[in-house]
N, C-alpha and C positions, 0 to 999 in steps of 0.2 A: 351176586351177576357182578361179571366183569363189564366193564366198559365198554359201549358201540362207539360207531365213528357213521359219519354223517358222508357224503358222496365230496365233500368237500375236505376232509379230513378232521372236522371239528369233533371232540372228544365229548360224551354223550355217558356222564358217569352214573354208576348205579346209586341208589340212597345208599348212605354214609361212606361210601368210599372219597378221599380228595382231605381226607381230615389235615388240617394242616398245612397245605400241599398246594388250594387252589388257587391262590394268588398268583405263586411261582414253583415251579415251572406250568401250572396245567393253563391258567389264564392267559397267560404271557402268550402261550404257545398257541394256543385260540386266535387272539388279536392276531400275531404276525401271520396266520394263514386266514383270516379276513383281509387283513393287508395286501396278502395275496392276490386272492383272488379277485381283488378288484381294480388293484391298481400293480399289481407284481409285474414287472418286467425281467426276461429272463433271457439271455443271448445261446440259443443251441446251435453249437460246431457238431455237422454231419459230414460223414465221408458218404453216406447211401442212406436207404432207408431205414427207419430207427421205430421206437417205440417210447413215448412217452413216460416218465415215472410218476409214479405214487406212493407216500410212505403216510404209514400211521404212527408209526414210530420215531421218525425223523424229521425236524423240521428244515433240513438243510436242502438248499434252493436245489440242488445237484438231483436230489433226492425225490423232489415235488413237481418236476416241470409240466407233468400233466396239469396240474392246478392254478399254473402261473396265467391273469389276464394276457398278457401281452408276452407274445414272442416272435423273437427274432433268428430265422433260420440262416445261418451261412453254410460255408465253406463250398470246393471248385470241384463239380462231382463229375464220374465219368458217365452218369446215365439218369435220366428222373428217379425221381425217389418216393416213397412212399411213407406217410409218418401215422402209425398208428395212434390215436389218443384211448384216452380209459375212456369205457363203455358206460358214462354217466350223461347227466343233464348239466351240460356246461357249454359256455360263449369266449371265445377269445379273440383278439387282433392278432393277425398273424402277419409277417413280415418275409417274403422269401426273397432272400440278400443272396440266394445262392444264384449259380447261371443255368440251372435247370428245372424241370417243372415237378410241383411236390403235389402229390395227393394226399388227401386227410381221411383216416378212416375209422372208423371204430375196430374195423374188421370185418363187418357184417351191415349191409343196406348202402343210403346211398355214400355218394363220395363227394367230396371238394376238389377240384384241380384248381393251383393256383399260380400263375406263371413267372417265370425268373424276374425278380425286380418290383412285383407287386405285392399292396399291402393290402386286405381285406378284412372283413369279419367273418369266422365262420361258428357255429353254434349247433351241438348233438344234441340229442333228445332223447339218449342212449341206447341207440345202436345207427339211427341217418345223422349224416353229416350237413350241413345246409349253409346257405351264404345267401345275400341279397340279391332276392329275382323281382323284373318287373314283366311282365306281360308273357309269363312263361319263360324269359329268359336271365339268365344270371346277370351282375352287372354289365360287365366287360361285353356279354355276347349282346346286351339290350342297345347300348351304344352302339356296337358296330350295324343293328338291326337297324337302325336310325340313321344313320348315317350314309351316302354314297362310297361307293368301292371301298367298304372296309373302313370308314374311319380317313379316307384321301381326299376328302373336300378341304381344298386351302383355306386359311382365314378370308373374310372380305375386306379387309382397312385398306383401302387407296385404289378399292376395285369398283368406286362408282360408274354406272354406263356402262359395265360390262356385263360380261354373262361368260359362263361355265364351256367349255368345249374340250370335245374329245378328241386329237388328232389320231391315239393309234388304239384300237381295239382292245378293251383290256389295260391301257393306262390309266393312270391317275389325270384327271380333269386340270384343266388349267384357264385360269381368267384372261379373256381376251376383248379388246374392240370389234365389235360390227363390221363386216366385211362387205364390199361388193359380192365376191365370192361368195361369201356365205347366202346371200340372198337371190343368189345366181338361177337357183331352181324357183324361187317360189311366185313368178309368174307363172310357169308352168304347171306349177302343183296346184295354183287357184283354178288355171282353166279348167287343170284335169275336174276338180270338184264341181264346180258348174255345169261342166259338160255331163259330168253324173248325174248329176240333182236335174236336168235338160231332161233327159233319159226315161229317169225315171217319174217327172210328172207327164 
């Protein structure tokens, strides 16, 4: 019975195999794959959509990009690209160092999109790809959902006693001191509320 291989490429030898060769190269190959799966880094230069590679017969980096724990995609792309990963359970740290959006997929199921310049965790369960989620949002969307104007709230340092004001509808808010103009309709608004209450009573 011949050897079999795990999803990470570890050789599982049949009984009686590997006599006098288990230490080198077989054990050394296994240790190399463990090292790559835990902390292996590889920069993948792409020009468009691509598939990550895996090989049971070769331990070369270029033949096993799909088994590296840390992947950096580089290249100047003309359009967004799709990165197809092996259909096995595995997690990766991915840095999109290209100028376009990358979509990570196994070719079936859920996908993960990574904007240009972003670095994130992606893991696959054999068919679906996932990233970090909070409250039904991926991390980037969650941060956007928790801040005003999609993250356009300016810093608070040096803004004691000021308030955020939007001067043009749809524009980012700015910190400003309270002015009499800002409060010009305050008395009218309060009077209107008092009249409404009096009528209701």
